[in-house]
N, C-alpha and C positions, 0 to 999 in steps of 0.2 A: 551053845554059847554065842553071845552077841557082843561085839566091840562097838562102843559108842564113838561119836564124833570127837568127844573130849579126849579119849585115849588116842585116837588117830592124830589129833593136834599135838599131844605130848610127844608121840613118836616122831613126828616131823620136827618138833623143836629139838629133841635129842639128836636127831640126825644133823641138824645145823650146828649144834655144839660140837659134835664129833668132827664135822667137816673143817671147822675153823679152830679147833683146839690144837695147841702146840704138842700135846702128849695124847695122841688119839688112842693109844692102846688101852691104858687103864680107864680113860674117860668112856670109851665104848663099853667096857665091862660094867662100870658103875651105872651108867645111864640105862643100859638095857636091863641090868639086874633090878634096879629100882622100879622101872616100868613094869617088868614082869611080875615082881612081888606085889605091886599095887593092883595090877589086874587080877592076880590070883586071889588076893585078899577080898577085893571087891566082888569077884565072882562067888567066893565062898560065902560071903555075908548076904548075897542077894537072896530074896525070898523065892521059893520054888513056884513054878507056874503050874505044875501038875496038881498042886493042892487046891487050886481055885475051882470053884463050882459056879456055873452061870445059869441064870433063869431069867425068862422074859415075862413081861406083863403089859397089857394094853389092849386096845380094840383089835378084833380079828377081821373086821370089815369096815370099809369107809368108801365114800363116793369119790370119784375122780375129781381132783382139784382141791380136796380137803386136806388140811394138815393133820397128821396122825401121830399123837404122842405115844412113845413107847418107853418102858423102863427096863434097864438091864441090871439085874442084881448080881453082885459079885461076892461070894462067900469064901473066906480064907480058912481052910481046914488044916493048914500047916502050923508049924511052931514059930515061924518068923514073920515079921511084918513084910508085906509085899508092897514095894513102891514100883508102880508099873505104868506103862502107856498101853492103852487098849485100842485096838482098831477093829471095829465091827463092820464087816464088809457086806454090802447089799448090792443088788444089780443097779446099774446107773439109773434106770427108769424109776427106781424107788425114791430117788431124791433124798437120801439119808444125810442128815447133819446132826451133830458133828461127826466127822469120820474117825478122828482120834481124840482121846481125852486122857489126862493123867488121873491116877487114883492111888490112894494109899489105904491099904486094908490091913489093920492089925490082926494078929493071930486070933482065930476063933470069932472074928467079927464079920459084918456084912456092910457093903457100901452099894450105893445105887447110882447109876448113870442115866441121865435123861437124853433122849434123842427124838428127833422129829422126822417123819417120812412125809414127803410131798410127791406122791406118785404122778407120773405123766402118762401112764397107759393103764387100760383096764386089765383085769386078770389077776392071777395069784402071784404074790411076791414072797420069795423065801430068802433068808439070809444065807450067804456063802459060808463064812467061818469067822471066828473071833481069833485074832492074833494078839498075844500078850508078850510084852517085853518087860521083864522084871529087872530093875537096875540095883546095883549095890550102893552103899552109902557114898562112895566117891563119884559115882556116875560114870566110871570108866568101862565097866563091863557088866553083863547081866545074862539072864537066861531068857530064852524065847521059846514059845510053844503055841499050839493051836488048840482051840476048843470049838465045840459045836453046841449051839442052843437053838433047837428047832423052833420055828414059828411060821405061821402062814397068815398073810394079810390079803384078803380078797378085795380087790379094787372094783367097785360097782360102777355102772354108768353114772354120769355126772348128774342128770336130771335137772338141768338148768331151767326147764320150762315149768318147774313147780310154782314159779311166780304167777303163772296164769290160773292157778287153782282157785283162788277166791272169786275171780270174775266168772270162771266156768261154773262154779257152784251157785253163784248168784243167778246166772242165767237158767241153770237147771231148776232152781227154786221157782223162778218166774214161770218156766214152762209148766211145772206141776200145778202152780196156782192158777194159771190160765185155763188149763184143762179142767180143773175143778169148777171154775166159775162158768165156763161155757157149756158144761155138761158133757154128755157122752158123744162119742164120735169115733172116727178111725183112730186107732192107736190109744184108746183109753178103755179102762175097765171099771166096773162098779166098785165103789169104795165103801160107802155107808149112806145111811139116811140121816137127814137133819131137818130141823123145822124150817118151814118156808119163811123167807124174808122178802119184803117188797123189792122188786127188781129181778127176782129169779125167773128163769125161763119156765113158763107154765107147762111146757112140754116135758119138763123133768119131774113133774109132780107124780108121785106114786100113789094112785087113788086107792088101791087095796090097802096099802100100809097106812094111808091117812084114815081110812075107815076103821082099821083096827086100833089105831092110836087115839083117835078122836081129835087129832090136829092135822093140819096140812103138812105132809112130809115130802121132801124133795130128795131125789137121788143125787149124790155127789160122786164124781168119778176122779180117777187119777191115771196118769200114764201107765201103760203096761210095764210090769217089772219082770225080772227073771228072763230077759231077752239074752241072746247069745251074741257076743262080739269076738271075732277071731282076728288077731293081729298076726299077719304073715310078713316076715322080714326076708327079703331077698338078700342072701349073703354071697351071691355070685361076684364075678370080677368087677362089675360096675359099682358095687357097694364100697370098693376100696378107694374110689376117687375121692379126693379131698375137696371139701367146700369150706373155705376159710381155713381154720386151724384144726378141723376134725374130719374124719372120713364120713361119707354119706351114711354108712351103717350106724355111726354114733348119733347122727341127727335123727335117724329113723327110730333108734332105741329111745331117745328122749321123747319123741312124739308118741310112741307106743305107751310109755309110762304115764304120760299125762292123760291119754285116752283111757287107760285102764283105771286110773284114779277116779276120773269122772264117772265112768261106767259103773264102777263098784259102788260109788256114792248113790247112783241112780237105781241100785238094786239089780243090775244086770251082771251076767257072768262072762268072764273074759278067758279066752284061750290064747296061747302063744305058740307060733311055729316059726322056726328059723331054718331056712331051706336054701340049698343051691342045687347041686346035682343029687344030693341026698339030704335027708332031714338031720339037722344038727341039734335042734332042740324041739321037743314037743311037750308043751305044758298043758295038762287038761284044764277044762273050764273050771274057774273058781271065782269067788268073790270075797268080800269081807276085808278086814283091816290088814290081813297078812298077804294080800295079793301082790302089792308092790314089792314086798320083801322077797317073795318067791320069784317074781319076774326079774328083779334086779340081780339076784343070785344066779339065775339061769343065764341071763344075758352077759354077765361079767366075763365069761370064758368064750363067748362067740366072737370069731374073727372072720374077716372077709376071706374067701377062697378064690384063687385065681383060675376059675373055671366058669363056664356058662351055666346059668340056672336052668334047671329042667322044669319048665312050667307045667307040663303034663303031670309030672310027678308031684309038683306042688298042689295042683288041683286034686289029684288022687288023695293026697294026705289030708287036704281040707275036707273032702267028702267023707273020709273015714272018721275024721274028728267030729264033724257036725252031723248029728242025726236029725236035726230040725232046722228050720229056716234061721239064718244068722246074718249078721252084718260082717262081711269079710273085708278087712282093710289090708291091701297089699302095698307094702312099703318097697318101692322099686324105683327105677330110673326111666324117664321118658326118652328112650333112645330107640331108633328103628330096629336094632338087633334084638332088643328086649321086648318091645311091644309087637311089632309086625311079625317077626320071625318066631318069637317065643310064646307070648301071652295070647294073642288073638286066636290062633288055632285051638287053644284049650279053653277059651273063655266061654263059649256057649254052654258047656256043661255046668259051669259055675254060676252064671247069671240065671240059668233056668231054675235054680233052687235057692239062691241067696242074693242078698243085696250086696253089691260089690263097689268098693271105693279103691281107686288107685291113687296113692299118695307119693309124690316125688318132690324132692327138695331142689330148688333152682339155685344157680350160682349167680349172686348179685354182680360178680365181676363181668359176666357176659353182658348184663344190662348196661354197665358202665362203658364197656367197649363199644356197644351199639350207639352210644351217644357221642362218641369221639369224632371230632371234625377238625382237629388242630393242624394236621399235616397229611402227607400222602400215606405214610405208614398208619396213622390213625384211621384214615378212610378205609384202607384195606381191612384193618381189624374190625371196624364198624360193619363193613359188608359181611364179613365172616360171622360176626356175632348176630347180625340180623337174620342171616340164613339159619343159624342154629335156633334162634327164637321162633322163626317161622315154622321150622320142623317140629318144634315142641307143640306149637298151637295146632298144627295139622294132626299130630298124634292125639292130642287132647280131644279134638273134634271127632276123630275116628273112634276113640273109646266111648264117647258119649253117644255115638250112633248105636253102640252095643249096650246101651242102658247102664253105663258105668259112670259113677260120679268120679270126678278127677280133682285132686288138689295139686297145684303146682305153685309153691311159695318159697321165698328165701328163708334161710335159717332163722332169722329173727321172728318170723310169724308162722313158721311151718307147723310147729306143734299145736299152736292155738287154732290154726286153720283146719287141721284134721279133727280136733275136738269140736269145732263149730259145725262141721259136716255131721258128726254123730248127733249133736244136740238138735240140729235141724231135722234130721230124719226121725229122731225120737219124738219131737213135737208133732210131726206129721203122721206118726204111727206107721212109719215105713220100715221099721227094723224087722 
């Protein structure tokens, strides 16, 4: 049973009447009696909450930052009309609105309540419970109960870098066209024969085919396809550091998704590894239109782990995953503990068989501090920021001495810079 605020107000009013009444005895009995009778009648006429049946409908997956509309259906299987307030409880990170709404469900009928989720974190979101308070006609008392309507919303990585896809596809098309025009070379393979047109390189004429066809035939080439790209996400403690309003790991996921989209369009196959001390996710190489869906679903549940990444284990996992030469893109941080103590000892085994790119996202706030000269405090901050930037440049030079390509870019251009490295290597036939 639930007593409403209206009943409490009436009880308070009756107490005041009793307090100032000249004949408190009979007034007390009458006031309390009337209030009790009203509450009992209201409670008796209130619709039952156990006769309600709840069901949900809506999307099961959405990207971080998107509004997700859900519908909660309420069916009254009882004999009385239910006038109720419903509270659908979700975790705070789900951003559920509205939290409470009124509904009137006649006997044997169904009503629908609309709500919107605006998740603020990746991962799976489940509702807690549904609390129903069914009120009587007077609104003095009612029945209260709880229900469960299971649901799962998987919040995928945001993928804000999708805006770079048209430009990346245009550059990929340009690369493929240039390879076809200039003929064979490193990183290109035979595509087809076509008729000679003035301006074609005479070195590309296929004389045997020309003799068979009776016309001058020219070989056309295209970039090699079905290459292997391995995205390795370092999920160790440094990936938990925030750059702007998101962890480093989320920026790495965004860049990996853009790279996968472009590589799949180019006909290459992409593998995914998320690793710290142990492998958290290992997604076999794949391509095609479902690649981004599979990667997003796998990355949705990956969170930073507050432990050091084991780079020897990471290299071993890559070696087991790749049976042929591949492009390995390691999304990590340019920090001495990560590069000098962790990655460099394990790097020779990786660079001996694969093309390696180390991709790190830089903090634009450090560059802002380095430019500060306003006062003594700003000068000290600028000196510390310059030292941090110098250390990153030193680590970058050290990695390049080991034949490693390095990306060190702020969040705004990070994903595009990683994809540009891939396209550059593809145009040069270095995958």
